[in-house]
C-alpha positions, -999 to 999 in steps of 0.1 A, spaced: 0 0 0 12 36 -6 20 59 23 -14 74 32 -24 82 67 -51 64 87 -71 96 87 -69 98 49 -80 61 44 -108 66 69 -120 96 49 -122 76 17 -139 47 36 -165 71 50 -172 86 15 -174 51 0 -197 38 28 -222 66 23 -220 65 -15 -223 27 -18 -251 26 7 -270 50 -15 -261 28 -45 -276 -2 -26 -308 18 -20 -310 26 -57 -305 -11 -66 -333 -20 -43 -357 1 -63 -345 -14 -96 -342 -51 -84 -371 -51 -59 -349 -69 -35 -329 -56 -6 -291 -52 -11 -271 -53 22 -234 -45 23 -205 -45 48 -184 -15 57 -159 -11 28 -122 -18 32 -99 6 13 -66 -1 -3 -47 25 -23 -22 6 -44 3 12 -72 -11 0 -105 17 -25 -111 13 -41 -77 -25 -43 -81 -24 -59 -115 0 -85 -102 -23 -96 -74 -58 -97 -89 -77 -130 -93 -86 -141 -128 -123 -143 -134 -148 -134 -161 -167 -102 -155 -192 -78 -171 -196 -42 -161 -188 -6 -170 -161 20 -168 -173 56 -161 -149 84 -171 -150 114 -147 -144 151 -155 -149 184 -137 -133 193 -104 -121 157 -101 -108 135 -129 -105 98 -131 -127 68 -136 -149 44 -117 -151 7 -126 -182 -14 -116 -178 -51 -125 -199 -81 -118 -185 -116 -119 -204 -132 -147 -224 -158 -126 -236 -130 -103 -248 -110 -134 -267 -140 -147 -283 -146 -113 -294 -109 -110 -311 -111 -144 -327 -145 -137 -340 -135 -103 -355 -102 -116 -373 -121 -144 -384 -148 -119 -361 -172 -136 -378 -168 -170 -350 -149 -189 -320 -172 -183 -326 -208 -193 -294 -207 -213 -258 -198 -204 -254 -168 -226 -263 -132 -219 -283 -118 -248 -286 -81 -257 -316 -74 -234 -298 -90 -204 -266 -72 -211 -285 -39 -213 -301 -46 -179 -267 -53 -164 -254 -21 -179 -282 -2 -162 -274 -18 -129 -238 -7 -133 -248 28 -143 -269 31 -112 -242 19 -89 -214 40 -105 -234 72 -110 -249 71 -75 -214 67 -60 -201 96 -81 -230 118 -73 -228 113 -35 -190 116 -35 -193 150 -52 -220 161 -28 -199 150 2 -168 168 -11 -188 198 -24 -172 196 -58 -185 192 -93 -180 159 -110 -195 149 -143 -196 114 -160 -182 122 -194 -188 88 -210 -191 51 -201 -183 19 -218 -194 -17 -215 -167 -42 -204 -171 -80 -209 -139 -101 -206 -115 -115 -180 -108 -91 -152 -70 -92 -159 -75 -85 -196 -99 -55 -189 -76 -39 -163 -44 -45 -182 -60 -30 -214 -73 1 -195 -40 8 -177 -18 1 -208 -39 25 -229 -40 52 -201 -7 46 -183 3 82 -187 -28 93 -167 -30 67 -139 -4 55 -114 -26 43 -85 -59 27 -78 -84 28 -49 -95 -8 -44 -129 -7 -26 -138 -40 -12 -172 -47 4 -195 -77 6 -228 -71 -11 -256 -96 -4 -286 -100 -27 -315 -107 -3 -336 -123 -30 -315 -155 -29 -295 -147 3 -262 -151 -16 -233 -127 -18 -228 -108 -50 -193 -109 -65 -188 -73 -73 -155 -54 -81 -155 -17 -75 -125 4 -84 -120 42 -81 -91 54 -102 -80 90 -98 -59 107 -125 -23 114 -116 -21 141 -90 -59 142 -84 -62 121 -53 -52 151 -32 -84 167 -44 -102 142 -21 -79 148 9 -79 186 6 -116 191 0 -120 212 31 -90 235 23 
C-alpha cells in the first residue's frame, strides 16, 4: 500500500460507505430486493502491484470516465455468474434458461452498473462539495485481468494508483453474496483533491 495516513483512508472509507449505501438503495428500487453491504475496506495501491495480485475471473460491467473538479474513472464489474443470477431473479427465472447473456440482459446489467457507479459519483461529489461529471461510459465484458491491463496500458500516462474498494454485497432475494468489483481510479495528482476538499 502507498503511504497514506489512517485519517486519509478513513475519509475515503466514509465517503465510500455513504455513496455505496445509496447505491444499494437505488438497486433495491430497480431489483425489488434488498441489497445489504458491509463497511468497505480501502486499499490504495500502485497500478503495477495491483495488476500482479488480482484474481482471474470473467466479469461484465462498466467504466465511467469522470471530468470536472475531479478527474479519473470508476469501474463497476460483476462476476459473470452474479450478473446472470441478477437477471434471472429479476425475471423470476424466465429470462435465463441458457448460459449466454443476450442483448436485453446485457442492457439490464449495464443499467445496474450505471446506477451503482453514477450514484457513487453523485454522492461523492456532494460529500466533497465539488463538481464531477460522467463524461462517458463503456461496457466491459472479458476476463478481469484483460480488462484492467488494457485500461492501464492505454491510459498509463494518466494513472499511477488505484483505490480498491472491497465490500460484501448480499442480494437478499436469494441470500447469496454478489461478486462485485469496485475500483475508483484518480488521474495522476488528483487524489489530493479528495484529501484537501476542506481546504
